[in-house]
N, CA, C, O and the ligand as a Tripos MOL2 file, in Angstrom:
@<TRIPOS>MOLECULE
protein
  289   287    73     0     0
PROTEIN
NO_CHARGES

@<TRIPOS>ATOM
      1 N          45.2330   34.5790   74.0290 N.3       1 MET1
      2 CA         44.3210   35.6330   73.5700 C.3       1 MET1
      3 C          45.0490   36.5260   72.5630 C.2       1 MET1
      4 O          46.1320   37.0300   72.8610 O.2       1 MET1
      5 N          44.4810   36.7220   71.4020 N.am      2 PRO2
      6 CA         45.2050   37.4620   70.3610 C.3       2 PRO2
      7 C          45.2140   38.9700   70.6090 C.2       2 PRO2
      8 O          44.3830   39.5220   71.3300 O.2       2 PRO2
      9 N          46.1870   39.5960   69.9790 N.am      3 TYR3
     10 CA         46.2700   41.0550   70.0010 C.3       3 TYR3
     11 C          45.7320   41.6070   68.6910 C.2       3 TYR3
     12 O          45.9410   41.0300   67.6240 O.2       3 TYR3
     13 N          45.0520   42.7060   68.7860 N.am      4 TYR4
     14 CA         44.5890   43.4010   67.5900 C.3       4 TYR4
     15 C          45.2560   44.7690   67.5410 C.2       4 TYR4
     16 O          45.3760   45.4610   68.5520 O.2       4 TYR4
     17 N          45.6840   45.1380   66.3470 N.am      5 GLU5
     18 CA         46.3900   46.4010   66.1900 C.3       5 GLU5
     19 C          45.4540   47.4500   65.6040 C.2       5 GLU5
     20 O          44.7020   47.1790   64.6670 O.2       5 GLU5
     21 N          45.5130   48.6350   66.1640 N.am      6 TYR6
     22 CA         44.6540   49.7230   65.7160 C.3       6 TYR6
     23 C          45.4780   50.9750   65.4770 C.2       6 TYR6
     24 O          46.5960   51.1170   65.9720 O.2       6 TYR6
     25 N          44.8930   51.8760   64.7070 N.am      7 ARG7
     26 CA         45.5130   53.1710   64.4940 C.3       7 ARG7
     27 C          44.4740   54.2480   64.7710 C.2       7 ARG7
     28 O          43.3120   54.1270   64.3820 O.2       7 ARG7
     29 N          44.9120   55.3030   65.4500 N.am      8 CYS8
     30 CA         44.0190   56.3960   65.8000 C.3       8 CYS8
     31 C          43.9780   57.4020   64.6530 C.2       8 CYS8
     32 O          45.0180   57.8550   64.1750 O.2       8 CYS8
     33 N          42.7830   57.7420   64.2240 N.am      9 ARG9
     34 CA         42.6490   58.7080   63.1340 C.3       9 ARG9
     35 C          42.8970   60.1300   63.6030 C.2       9 ARG9
     36 O          43.1730   61.0160   62.7930 O.2       9 ARG9
     37 N          42.8030   60.3490   64.8860 N.am     10 ASP10
     38 CA         42.9790   61.7050   65.3970 C.3      10 ASP10
     39 C          44.4490   62.0590   65.5890 C.2      10 ASP10
     40 O          44.8990   63.1170   65.1490 O.2      10 ASP10
     41 N          45.1860   61.1870   66.2370 N.am     11 CYS11
     42 CA         46.5770   61.5120   66.5590 C.3      11 CYS11
     43 C          47.5700   60.6060   65.8470 C.2      11 CYS11
     44 O          48.7750   60.8520   65.9010 O.2      11 CYS11
     45 N          47.0820   59.5540   65.1770 N.am     12 GLY12
     46 CA         47.9840   58.6810   64.4420 C.3      12 GLY12
     47 C          48.6590   57.6290   65.2810 C.2      12 GLY12
     48 O          49.5130   56.8960   64.7810 O.2      12 GLY12
     49 N          48.3070   57.5370   66.5160 N.am     13 GLN13
     50 CA         48.9120   56.5630   67.4190 C.3      13 GLN13
     51 C          48.5380   55.1480   67.0000 C.2      13 GLN13
     52 O          47.3830   54.8680   66.6800 O.2      13 GLN13
     53 N          49.5150   54.2750   67.0050 N.am     14 ARG14
     54 CA         49.2350   52.8520   66.7820 C.3      14 ARG14
     55 C          49.3340   52.1350   68.1060 C.2      14 ARG14
     56 O          50.2830   52.3370   68.8640 O.2      14 ARG14
     57 N          48.3500   51.2920   68.3860 N.am     15 PHE15
     58 CA         48.3390   50.5980   69.6660 C.3      15 PHE15
     59 C          47.6860   49.2440   69.4830 C.2      15 PHE15
     60 O          47.0170   48.9780   68.4840 O.2      15 PHE15
     61 N          47.8970   48.4000   70.4700 N.am     16 GLU16
     62 CA         47.3570   47.0520   70.4190 C.3      16 GLU16
     63 C          46.3460   46.8550   71.5320 C.2      16 GLU16
     64 O          46.4760   47.3920   72.6320 O.2      16 GLU16
     65 N          45.3410   46.0680   71.2060 N.am     17 VAL17
     66 CA         44.3100   45.7380   72.1820 C.3      17 VAL17
     67 C          44.2290   44.2320   72.2810 C.2      17 VAL17
     68 O          44.1910   43.5290   71.2710 O.2      17 VAL17
     69 N          44.2040   43.7520   73.4870 N.am     18 ARG18
     70 CA         44.0990   42.3140   73.7000 C.3      18 ARG18
     71 C          42.6380   41.9720   73.9600 C.2      18 ARG18
     72 O          42.0220   42.5020   74.8850 O.2      18 ARG18
     73 N          42.0930   41.0890   73.1430 N.am     19 ALA19
     74 CA         40.6800   40.7420   73.2700 C.3      19 ALA19
     75 C          40.4710   39.3330   72.7610 C.2      19 ALA19
     76 O          41.2640   38.8390   71.9580 O.2      19 ALA19
     77 N          39.4180   38.6830   73.2150 N.am     20 PRO20
     78 CA         39.1270   37.3340   72.7130 C.3      20 PRO20
     79 C          38.8400   37.3480   71.2210 C.2      20 PRO20
     80 O          38.4560   38.3710   70.6530 O.2      20 PRO20
     81 N          39.0360   36.1820   70.5930 N.am     21 MET21
     82 CA         38.8730   36.0720   69.1520 C.3      21 MET21
     83 C          37.4850   36.4980   68.6980 C.2      21 MET21
     84 O          37.3350   37.1240   67.6480 O.2      21 MET21
     85 N          36.4760   36.1610   69.4840 N.am     22 ASN22
     86 CA         35.1030   36.4340   69.0700 C.3      22 ASN22
     87 C          34.5670   37.7310   69.6480 C.2      22 ASN22
     88 O          33.3640   37.9860   69.5840 O.2      22 ASN22
     89 N          35.4320   38.5450   70.2050 N.am     23 ALA23
     90 CA         34.9890   39.8030   70.8070 C.3      23 ALA23
     91 C          35.9370   40.9240   70.4260 C.2      23 ALA23
     92 O          36.3800   41.6970   71.2760 O.2      23 ALA23
     93 N          36.2410   41.0030   69.1460 N.am     24 LYS24
     94 CA         37.1530   42.0360   68.6770 C.3      24 LYS24
     95 C          36.4810   43.4030   68.7330 C.2      24 LYS24
     96 O          35.4350   43.5960   68.1140 O.2      24 LYS24
     97 N          37.0570   44.3490   69.4580 N.am     25 PRO25
     98 CA         36.4510   45.6760   69.5390 C.3      25 PRO25
     99 C          36.5870   46.4300   68.2190 C.2      25 PRO25
    100 O          37.6340   46.3750   67.5750 O.2      25 PRO25
    101 N          35.5430   47.1230   67.8240 N.am     26 GLU26
    102 CA         35.5710   47.8590   66.5660 C.3      26 GLU26
    103 C          36.3360   49.1730   66.7050 C.2      26 GLU26
    104 O          37.1710   49.5190   65.8690 O.2      26 GLU26
    105 N          36.0340   49.8820   67.7660 N.am     27 HIS27
    106 CA         36.6590   51.1900   67.9490 C.3      27 HIS27
    107 C          37.0950   51.3650   69.3950 C.2      27 HIS27
    108 O          36.4560   52.0850   70.1610 O.2      27 HIS27
    109 N          38.1740   50.7090   69.7610 N.am     28 PRO28
    110 CA         38.6660   50.8750   71.1370 C.3      28 PRO28
    111 C          39.2560   52.2650   71.3450 C.2      28 PRO28
    112 O          39.6700   52.9270   70.3940 O.2      28 PRO28
    113 N          39.2860   52.6870   72.5780 N.am     29 ALA29
    114 CA         39.8200   54.0010   72.8930 C.3      29 ALA29
    115 C          41.3180   54.0490   72.6110 C.2      29 ALA29
    116 O          42.0530   53.1120   72.9230 O.2      29 ALA29
    117 N          41.7490   55.1370   72.0260 N.am     30 CYS30
    118 CA         43.1630   55.3210   71.7050 C.3      30 CYS30
    119 C          43.9840   55.3570   72.9800 C.2      30 CYS30
    120 O          43.5780   55.9450   73.9820 O.2      30 CYS30
    121 N          45.1570   54.7150   72.9270 N.am     31 SER31
    122 CA         46.0040   54.6860   74.1140 C.3      31 SER31
    123 C          46.6710   56.0280   74.3640 C.2      31 SER31
    124 O          47.2180   56.2580   75.4420 O.2      31 SER31
    125 N          46.6310   56.9100   73.3820 N.am     32 HIS32
    126 CA         47.3010   58.2020   73.5200 C.3      32 HIS32
    127 C          46.3160   59.3180   73.8640 C.2      32 HIS32
    128 O          46.4880   60.0200   74.8610 O.2      32 HIS32
    129 N          45.2780   59.4780   73.0310 N.am     33 CYS33
    130 CA         44.3370   60.5780   73.2460 C.3      33 CYS33
    131 C          42.9950   60.0990   73.7940 C.2      33 CYS33
    132 O          42.1310   60.9090   74.1300 O.2      33 CYS33
    133 N          42.8250   58.7850   73.8830 N.am     34 HIS34
    134 CA         41.6440   58.1760   74.4870 C.3      34 HIS34
    135 C          40.3660   58.4470   73.7050 C.2      34 HIS34
    136 O          39.2660   58.2920   74.2350 O.2      34 HIS34
    137 N          40.5060   58.8440   72.4640 N.am     35 ARG35
    138 CA         39.3090   58.9750   71.6320 C.3      35 ARG35
    139 C          39.0170   57.6270   70.9870 C.2      35 ARG35
    140 O          39.8570   56.7280   70.9750 O.2      35 ARG35
    141 N          37.8250   57.5120   70.4590 N.am     36 THR36
    142 CA         37.4280   56.2420   69.8540 C.3      36 THR36
    143 C          37.3480   56.3480   68.3400 C.2      36 THR36
    144 O          36.7130   55.5220   67.6860 O.2      36 THR36
    145 N          37.9850   57.3520   67.7930 N.am     37 ASN37
    146 CA         38.0540   57.4850   66.3360 C.3      37 ASN37
    147 C          39.2220   56.6440   65.8290 C.2      37 ASN37
    148 O          40.2100   57.1690   65.3160 O.2      37 ASN37
    149 N          39.0870   55.3430   65.9830 N.am     38 THR38
    150 CA         40.1810   54.4260   65.6640 C.3      38 THR38
    151 C          39.7310   53.4150   64.6140 C.2      38 THR38
    152 O          38.5410   53.1690   64.4190 O.2      38 THR38
    153 N          40.7110   52.8520   63.9600 N.am     39 GLN39
    154 CA         40.4000   51.8270   62.9690 C.3      39 GLN39
    155 C          41.4170   50.7070   63.1000 C.2      39 GLN39
    156 O          42.5690   50.9450   63.4600 O.2      39 GLN39
    157 N          40.9870   49.4760   62.8040 N.am     40 PRO40
    158 CA         41.9260   48.3580   62.9140 C.3      40 PRO40
    159 C          42.9750   48.3760   61.8150 C.2      40 PRO40
    160 O          42.7080   48.7800   60.6840 O.2      40 PRO40
    161 N          44.1580   47.9350   62.1670 N.am     41 VAL41
    162 CA         45.2370   47.7720   61.1950 C.3      41 VAL41
    163 C          45.3970   46.2850   60.9540 C.2      41 VAL41
    164 O          45.6990   45.5210   61.8710 O.2      41 VAL41
    165 N          45.1950   45.8880   59.7220 N.am     42 TYR42
    166 CA         45.2460   44.4670   59.4240 C.3      42 TYR42
    167 C          46.6750   44.0550   59.1270 C.2      42 TYR42
    168 O          47.3550   44.6610   58.2980 O.2      42 TYR42
    169 N          47.1110   43.0350   59.8050 N.am     43 SER43
    170 CA         48.4660   42.5450   59.6240 C.3      43 SER43
    171 C          48.6070   41.8770   58.2590 C.2      43 SER43
    172 O          47.6240   41.4530   57.6500 O.2      43 SER43
    173 N          49.8420   41.7940   57.7990 N.am     44 THR44
    174 CA         50.0890   41.2340   56.4800 C.3      44 THR44
    175 C          50.1980   39.7190   56.5220 C.2      44 THR44
    176 O          49.9990   39.0510   55.5060 O.2      44 THR44
    177 N          50.5080   39.1810   57.6750 N.am     45 PHE45
    178 CA         50.6450   37.7230   57.7280 C.3      45 PHE45
    179 C          49.2850   37.0500   57.5820 C.2      45 PHE45
    180 O          48.2750   37.5520   58.0750 O.2      45 PHE45
    181 N          49.2740   35.9230   56.9080 N.am     46 ALA46
    182 CA         48.0300   35.2350   56.6100 C.3      46 ALA46
    183 C          47.5630   34.4290   57.8030 C.2      46 ALA46
    184 O          48.3380   33.6940   58.4150 O.2      46 ALA46
    185 N          46.3000   34.5710   58.1260 N.am     47 ILE47
    186 CA         45.7260   33.7710   59.2030 C.3      47 ILE47
    187 C          45.3670   32.3990   58.6480 C.2      47 ILE47
    188 O          44.6550   32.2990   57.6490 O.2      47 ILE47
    189 N          45.8430   31.3690   59.2730 N.am     48 GLY48
    190 CA         45.5720   30.0320   58.7990 C.3      48 GLY48
    191 C          46.7650   29.4030   58.1090 C.2      48 GLY48
    192 O          46.7420   28.2170   57.7790 O.2      48 GLY48
    193 N          47.8110   30.1890   57.8880 N.am     49 GLY49
    194 CA         49.0330   29.6350   57.3280 C.3      49 GLY49
    195 C          48.8820   29.1720   55.8980 C.2      49 GLY49
    196 O          49.1360   28.0050   55.5980 O.2      49 GLY49
    197 N          48.4700   30.0650   55.0040 N.am     50 ALA50
    198 CA         48.2870   29.6820   53.6040 C.3      50 ALA50
    199 C          49.6130   29.2860   52.9720 C.2      50 ALA50
    200 O          49.6470   28.4290   52.0890 O.2      50 ALA50
    201 N          50.7050   29.8990   53.4140 N.am     51 GLY51
    202 CA         51.9920   29.6100   52.8090 C.3      51 GLY51
    203 C          52.8440   28.6730   53.6230 C.2      51 GLY51
    204 O          54.0240   28.4840   53.3280 O.2      51 GLY51
    205 N          52.2560   28.0810   54.6480 N.am     52 ALA52
    206 CA         53.0300   27.2080   55.5080 C.3      52 ALA52
    207 C          53.2680   25.8640   54.8240 C.2      52 ALA52
    208 O          52.3920   25.3340   54.1390 O.2      52 ALA52
    209 N          54.4500   25.3330   55.0190 N.am     53 LYS53
    210 CA         54.7660   24.0250   54.4620 C.3      53 LYS53
    211 C          54.4290   22.9620   55.4940 C.2      53 LYS53
    212 O          55.2750   22.5750   56.3000 O.2      53 LYS53
    213 N          53.2120   22.5010   55.4650 N.am     54 GLY54
    214 CA         52.7970   21.5270   56.4520 C.3      54 GLY54
    215 C          52.7360   22.1490   57.8300 C.2      54 GLY54
    216 O          52.6810   23.3720   57.9620 O.2      54 GLY54
    217 N          52.7440   21.3350   58.8350 N.am     55 SER55
    218 CA         52.7020   21.8240   60.1990 C.3      55 SER55
    219 C          54.1250   21.8980   60.7430 C.2      55 SER55
    220 O          54.8110   20.8840   60.8660 O.2      55 SER55
    221 N          54.5490   23.1040   61.0620 N.am     56 SER56
    222 CA         55.8890   23.2680   61.5860 C.3      56 SER56
    223 C          55.9830   22.6530   62.9770 C.2      56 SER56
    224 O          55.1920   22.9790   63.8620 O.2      56 SER56
    225 N          56.9220   21.7910   63.1580 N.am     57 SER57
    226 CA         57.0850   21.1460   64.4480 C.3      57 SER57
    227 C          58.4090   21.5630   65.0650 C.2      57 SER57
    228 O          59.4500   20.9540   64.8170 O.2      57 SER57
    229 N          58.3470   22.6030   65.8660 N.am     58 GLY58
    230 CA         59.5260   23.0060   66.5970 C.3      58 GLY58
    231 C          60.5590   23.7600   65.7910 C.2      58 GLY58
    232 O          61.7390   23.7490   66.1420 O.2      58 GLY58
    233 N          60.1470   24.4170   64.7170 N.am     59 SER59
    234 CA         61.1060   25.2400   63.9940 C.3      59 SER59
    235 C          60.3910   26.4470   63.4360 C.2      59 SER59
    236 O          59.1650   26.4580   63.3250 O.2      59 SER59
    237 N          61.1480   27.4530   63.0890 N.am     60 CYS60
    238 CA         60.5510   28.6430   62.5190 C.3      60 CYS60
    239 C          61.4390   29.1590   61.4020 C.2      60 CYS60
    240 O          62.5020   28.5990   61.1360 O.2      60 CYS60
    241 N          61.0000   30.2270   60.7470 N.am     61 ALA61
    242 CA         61.7500   30.7600   59.6220 C.3      61 ALA61
    243 C          63.0640   31.3920   60.0500 C.2      61 ALA61
    244 O          63.9580   31.6050   59.2310 O.2      61 ALA61
    245 N          63.1760   31.6880   61.3340 N.am     62 THR62
    246 CA         64.3610   32.3830   61.8090 C.3      62 THR62
    247 C          65.5180   31.4180   62.0630 C.2      62 THR62
    248 O          66.6560   31.6920   61.6820 O.2      62 THR62
    249 N          65.2240   30.3010   62.7010 N.am     63 CYS63
    250 CA         66.3170   29.4400   63.1370 C.3      63 CYS63
    251 C          66.2380   28.0290   62.5510 C.2      63 CYS63
    252 O          67.2640   27.3590   62.4240 O.2      63 CYS63
    253 N          65.0350   27.5680   62.1900 N.am     64 SER64
    254 CA         64.8090   26.2290   61.6640 C.3      64 SER64
    255 C          65.3260   25.1410   62.5960 C.2      64 SER64
    256 O          65.5200   23.9990   62.1790 O.2      64 SER64
    257 N          65.5420   25.4870   63.8170 N.am     65 GLY65
    258 CA         66.0190   24.4940   64.7660 C.3      65 GLY65
    259 C          65.1540   24.3610   65.9970 C.2      65 GLY65
    260 O          65.3420   23.4430   66.7960 O.2      65 GLY65
    261 N          64.2280   25.2500   66.1560 N.am     66 GLY66
    262 CA         63.3380   25.1620   67.2970 C.3      66 GLY66
    263 C          63.9480   25.6080   68.6060 C.2      66 GLY66
    264 O          63.5210   25.1600   69.6700 O.2      66 GLY66
    265 N          64.9380   26.4800   68.5490 N.am     67 SER67
    266 CA         65.5820   26.8690   69.7940 C.3      67 SER67
    267 C          65.7170   28.3770   69.9590 C.2      67 SER67
    268 O          66.4220   28.8430   70.8540 O.2      67 SER67
    269 N          65.0540   29.1330   69.1120 N.am     68 CYS68
    270 CA         65.1640   30.5890   69.2540 C.3      68 CYS68
    271 C          63.9690   31.1430   70.0200 C.2      68 CYS68
    272 O          63.0630   30.3930   70.3850 O.2      68 CYS68
    273 N          63.9620   32.4200   70.2600 N.am     69 SER69
    274 CA         62.8950   33.0220   71.0440 C.3      69 SER69
    275 C          61.5840   33.0320   70.2750 C.2      69 SER69
    276 O          60.5170   33.0970   70.8860 O.2      69 SER69
    277 N          61.6360   32.9680   68.9550 N.am     70 THR70
    278 CA         60.3990   32.9500   68.1840 C.3      70 THR70
    279 C          59.6790   31.6210   68.3290 C.2      70 THR70
    280 O          58.4490   31.5720   68.3590 O.2      70 THR70
    281 N          60.4420   30.5540   68.4180 N.am     71 CYS71
    282 CA         59.8440   29.2320   68.5350 C.3      71 CYS71
    283 C          59.1510   29.0580   69.8820 C.2      71 CYS71
    284 O          58.0580   28.5000   69.9710 O.2      71 CYS71
    285 N          59.7910   29.5320   70.8880 N.am     72 HIS72
    286 CA         59.2500   29.3080   72.2290 C.3      72 HIS72
    287 C          58.7940   30.6020   72.8300 C.2      72 HIS72
    288 O          58.3070   30.6190   73.9600 O.2      72 HIS72
    289 ZN         44.6990   59.0860   69.4890 Zn       73 ZN73
@<TRIPOS>BOND
     1     1     2 1
     2     2     3 1
     3     3     4 2
     4     3     5 am
     5     5     6 1
     6     6     7 1
     7     7     8 2
     8     7     9 am
     9     9    10 1
    10    10    11 1
    11    11    12 2
    12    11    13 am
    13    13    14 1
    14    14    15 1
    15    15    16 2
    16    15    17 am
    17    17    18 1
    18    18    19 1
    19    19    20 2
    20    19    21 am
    21    21    22 1
    22    22    23 1
    23    23    24 2
    24    23    25 am
    25    25    26 1
    26    26    27 1
    27    27    28 2
    28    27    29 am
    29    29    30 1
    30    30    31 1
    31    31    32 2
    32    31    33 am
    33    33    34 1
    34    34    35 1
    35    35    36 2
    36    35    37 am
    37    37    38 1
    38    38    39 1
    39    39    40 2
    40    39    41 am
    41    41    42 1
    42    42    43 1
    43    43    44 2
    44    43    45 am
    45    45    46 1
    46    46    47 1
    47    47    48 2
    48    47    49 am
    49    49    50 1
    50    50    51 1
    51    51    52 2
    52    51    53 am
    53    53    54 1
    54    54    55 1
    55    55    56 2
    56    55    57 am
    57    57    58 1
    58    58    59 1
    59    59    60 2
    60    59    61 am
    61    61    62 1
    62    62    63 1
    63    63    64 2
    64    63    65 am
    65    65    66 1
    66    66    67 1
    67    67    68 2
    68    67    69 am
    69    69    70 1
    70    70    71 1
    71    71    72 2
    72    71    73 am
    73    73    74 1
    74    74    75 1
    75    75    76 2
    76    75    77 am
    77    77    78 1
    78    78    79 1
    79    79    80 2
    80    79    81 am
    81    81    82 1
    82    82    83 1
    83    83    84 2
    84    83    85 am
    85    85    86 1
    86    86    87 1
    87    87    88 2
    88    87    89 am
    89    89    90 1
    90    90    91 1
    91    91    92 2
    92    91    93 am
    93    93    94 1
    94    94    95 1
    95    95    96 2
    96    95    97 am
    97    97    98 1
    98    98    99 1
    99    99   100 2
   100    99   101 am
   101   101   102 1
   102   102   103 1
   103   103   104 2
   104   103   105 am
   105   105   106 1
   106   106   107 1
   107   107   108 2
   108   107   109 am
   109   109   110 1
   110   110   111 1
   111   111   112 2
   112   111   113 am
   113   113   114 1
   114   114   115 1
   115   115   116 2
   116   115   117 am
   117   117   118 1
   118   118   119 1
   119   119   120 2
   120   119   121 am
   121   121   122 1
   122   122   123 1
   123   123   124 2
   124   123   125 am
   125   125   126 1
   126   126   127 1
   127   127   128 2
   128   127   129 am
   129   129   130 1
   130   130   131 1
   131   131   132 2
   132   131   133 am
   133   133   134 1
   134   134   135 1
   135   135   136 2
   136   135   137 am
   137   137   138 1
   138   138   139 1
   139   139   140 2
   140   139   141 am
   141   141   142 1
   142   142   143 1
   143   143   144 2
   144   143   145 am
   145   145   146 1
   146   146   147 1
   147   147   148 2
   148   147   149 am
   149   149   150 1
   150   150   151 1
   151   151   152 2
   152   151   153 am
   153   153   154 1
   154   154   155 1
   155   155   156 2
   156   155   157 am
   157   157   158 1
   158   158   159 1
   159   159   160 2
   160   159   161 am
   161   161   162 1
   162   162   163 1
   163   163   164 2
   164   163   165 am
   165   165   166 1
   166   166   167 1
   167   167   168 2
   168   167   169 am
   169   169   170 1
   170   170   171 1
   171   171   172 2
   172   171   173 am
   173   173   174 1
   174   174   175 1
   175   175   176 2
   176   175   177 am
   177   177   178 1
   178   178   179 1
   179   179   180 2
   180   179   181 am
   181   181   182 1
   182   182   183 1
   183   183   184 2
   184   183   185 am
   185   185   186 1
   186   186   187 1
   187   187   188 2
   188   187   189 am
   189   189   190 1
   190   190   191 1
   191   191   192 2
   192   191   193 am
   193   193   194 1
   194   194   195 1
   195   195   196 2
   196   195   197 am
   197   197   198 1
   198   198   199 1
   199   199   200 2
   200   199   201 am
   201   201   202 1
   202   202   203 1
   203   203   204 2
   204   203   205 am
   205   205   206 1
   206   206   207 1
   207   207   208 2
   208   207   209 am
   209   209   210 1
   210   210   211 1
   211   211   212 2
   212   211   213 am
   213   213   214 1
   214   214   215 1
   215   215   216 2
   216   215   217 am
   217   217   218 1
   218   218   219 1
   219   219   220 2
   220   219   221 am
   221   221   222 1
   222   222   223 1
   223   223   224 2
   224   223   225 am
   225   225   226 1
   226   226   227 1
   227   227   228 2
   228   227   229 am
   229   229   230 1
   230   230   231 1
   231   231   232 2
   232   231   233 am
   233   233   234 1
   234   234   235 1
   235   235   236 2
   236   235   237 am
   237   237   238 1
   238   238   239 1
   239   239   240 2
   240   239   241 am
   241   241   242 1
   242   242   243 1
   243   243   244 2
   244   243   245 am
   245   245   246 1
   246   246   247 1
   247   247   248 2
   248   247   249 am
   249   249   250 1
   250   250   251 1
   251   251   252 2
   252   251   253 am
   253   253   254 1
   254   254   255 1
   255   255   256 2
   256   255   257 am
   257   257   258 1
   258   258   259 1
   259   259   260 2
   260   259   261 am
   261   261   262 1
   262   262   263 1
   263   263   264 2
   264   263   265 am
   265   265   266 1
   266   266   267 1
   267   267   268 2
   268   267   269 am
   269   269   270 1
   270   270   271 1
   271   271   272 2
   272   271   273 am
   273   273   274 1
   274   274   275 1
   275   275   276 2
   276   275   277 am
   277   277   278 1
   278   278   279 1
   279   279   280 2
   280   279   281 am
   281   281   282 1
   282   282   283 1
   283   283   284 2
   284   283   285 am
   285   285   286 1
   286   286   287 1
   287   287   288 2
@<TRIPOS>SUBSTRUCTURE
     1 MET1         2 RESIDUE 1 A MET
     2 PRO2         6 RESIDUE 1 A PRO
     3 TYR3        10 RESIDUE 1 A TYR
     4 TYR4        14 RESIDUE 1 A TYR
     5 GLU5        18 RESIDUE 1 A GLU
     6 TYR6        22 RESIDUE 1 A TYR
     7 ARG7        26 RESIDUE 1 A ARG
     8 CYS8        30 RESIDUE 1 A CYS
     9 ARG9        34 RESIDUE 1 A ARG
    10 ASP10       38 RESIDUE 1 A ASP
    11 CYS11       42 RESIDUE 1 A CYS
    12 GLY12       46 RESIDUE 1 A GLY
    13 GLN13       50 RESIDUE 1 A GLN
    14 ARG14       54 RESIDUE 1 A ARG
    15 PHE15       58 RESIDUE 1 A PHE
    16 GLU16       62 RESIDUE 1 A GLU
    17 VAL17       66 RESIDUE 1 A VAL
    18 ARG18       70 RESIDUE 1 A ARG
    19 ALA19       74 RESIDUE 1 A ALA
    20 PRO20       78 RESIDUE 1 A PRO
    21 MET21       82 RESIDUE 1 A MET
    22 ASN22       86 RESIDUE 1 A ASN
    23 ALA23       90 RESIDUE 1 A ALA
    24 LYS24       94 RESIDUE 1 A LYS
    25 PRO25       98 RESIDUE 1 A PRO
    26 GLU26      102 RESIDUE 1 A GLU
    27 HIS27      106 RESIDUE 1 A HIS
    28 PRO28      110 RESIDUE 1 A PRO
    29 ALA29      114 RESIDUE 1 A ALA
    30 CYS30      118 RESIDUE 1 A CYS
    31 SER31      122 RESIDUE 1 A SER
    32 HIS32      126 RESIDUE 1 A HIS
    33 CYS33      130 RESIDUE 1 A CYS
    34 HIS34      134 RESIDUE 1 A HIS
    35 ARG35      138 RESIDUE 1 A ARG
    36 THR36      142 RESIDUE 1 A THR
    37 ASN37      146 RESIDUE 1 A ASN
    38 THR38      150 RESIDUE 1 A THR
    39 GLN39      154 RESIDUE 1 A GLN
    40 PRO40      158 RESIDUE 1 A PRO
    41 VAL41      162 RESIDUE 1 A VAL
    42 TYR42      166 RESIDUE 1 A TYR
    43 SER43      170 RESIDUE 1 A SER
    44 THR44      174 RESIDUE 1 A THR
    45 PHE45      178 RESIDUE 1 A PHE
    46 ALA46      182 RESIDUE 1 A ALA
    47 ILE47      186 RESIDUE 1 A ILE
    48 GLY48      190 RESIDUE 1 A GLY
    49 GLY49      194 RESIDUE 1 A GLY
    50 ALA50      198 RESIDUE 1 A ALA
    51 GLY51      202 RESIDUE 1 A GLY
    52 ALA52      206 RESIDUE 1 A ALA
    53 LYS53      210 RESIDUE 1 A LYS
    54 GLY54      214 RESIDUE 1 A GLY
    55 SER55      218 RESIDUE 1 A SER
    56 SER56      222 RESIDUE 1 A SER
    57 SER57      226 RESIDUE 1 A SER
    58 GLY58      230 RESIDUE 1 A GLY
    59 SER59      234 RESIDUE 1 A SER
    60 CYS60      238 RESIDUE 1 A CYS
    61 ALA61      242 RESIDUE 1 A ALA
    62 THR62      246 RESIDUE 1 A THR
    63 CYS63      250 RESIDUE 1 A CYS
    64 SER64      254 RESIDUE 1 A SER
    65 GLY65      258 RESIDUE 1 A GLY
    66 GLY66      262 RESIDUE 1 A GLY
    67 SER67      266 RESIDUE 1 A SER
    68 CYS68      270 RESIDUE 1 A CYS
    69 SER69      274 RESIDUE 1 A SER
    70 THR70      278 RESIDUE 1 A THR
    71 CYS71      282 RESIDUE 1 A CYS
    72 HIS72      286 RESIDUE 1 A HIS
    73 ZN73       289 GROUP 0 **** ****
């Protein structure tokens, strides 16, 4: 289940919400002030792997060996 990142417009708190792909909350309650004046923060990484070189099989940009914490 993916995480979505949000920022609170009231207090500036950044927090993550775990929700199903097809049920992304628009304005979840802030984890700090519990208000719903929040907006999603869009990550910079591309969804779908536009810059990926084929399908990575057991390696990542960090180790290229498939044995670091990012791989597993
Ligand atoms: Zn807040």
